[in-house]
N, C-alpha and C positions, 0 to 999 in steps of 0.2 A: 242374569243382571248387571249390570257396569254398573261403576265406582259413581256415576253420575247417575243413572236412578235410583240407587240408592241415596243422595243429597238431597239436604233441600237446605236454600238459600237463605240469609238475614242481611240486615246492613247495618253499617255503624258509620255514624255520624261526627264526625269531629267539628264540635264551636268553637270554636276562638272569640270573644266579645271584650269588650266592655266591662269594668269589674262593676254595672250597677246592680244595686240590692236587689231586684228584682230579675232580674235576667234569667238566671232557674227558668223560674213561674212562665216566662216569656218564651221561652223553646218550648218546655214540655209543652204549655197549651195549645202549639202548633203543631205537635204531634197527635194531642188527644183529638183536634179536629178533623183527621187525614187519618183517624181508626185506627192508630203503629198500635201494635203489641211491644210494648219495652221489656225487653229480658234482660235487660243492664243500663244503671245508669250511673257516671263516676263525673264527678264537676267538685274543680280546685278555683279557689277566688284569691287573688294578692289583690292591692292597691293596682299595681297595672293594669292587670287582666283580668279573664275570670274561661276559663276551659274548660269542656263539658264532651265525654264521650256516651254518646250514646246507641244505645244493641237493640236495632229493634229487627221482629219478626213479623209475620202477615203481611206486611208489604209487596204490591206489584214492584216492577221495574220503575214504571211510569211515576205510580206514588211518592215511589223513593226520590226521582229525581224533581218532582214538582217540592216536594217539602224540602230537598235541598236548596230550590230555588225560593221557595218563599224565606225559609231561613237566612236566605241572604238579601234580601229585603230590607230586614229587621235593621233599619239605622244601627242600632248600638255592637251589632254583632260584624264582626272582621272580618271574618275568615270561615267554610265554611268546607269541608271535605266529605265525602259519600264512597265506603270503601265496600264490596262486599264481601259478606263471611259467608265459609259453604260448613259445614256440617256432615259428618258422614252419620248416617243412620243404619242399623243393622251391622254384621260382624264380613268381612269381607272373604270370599268367595273365591 
């Protein structure tokens, strides 16, 4: 069995937004609509900007890309970056 056969993928979204008080809730709402399973959420907010990193599992690539597009359409969101995460399952042989 190859390394790729023993791998699961997920996605990591990096979001930069205006520091609106409810921006994290607006971001999370879009993930809920797409049925994404959040593995980890990190959020930092200052007077200048808000940054969120969201690790997601259970989404096909087309759904992840749709979610990236929908996030980028929110007026308060300045930038969205989507990256793939690869997690090895089982021991290497």
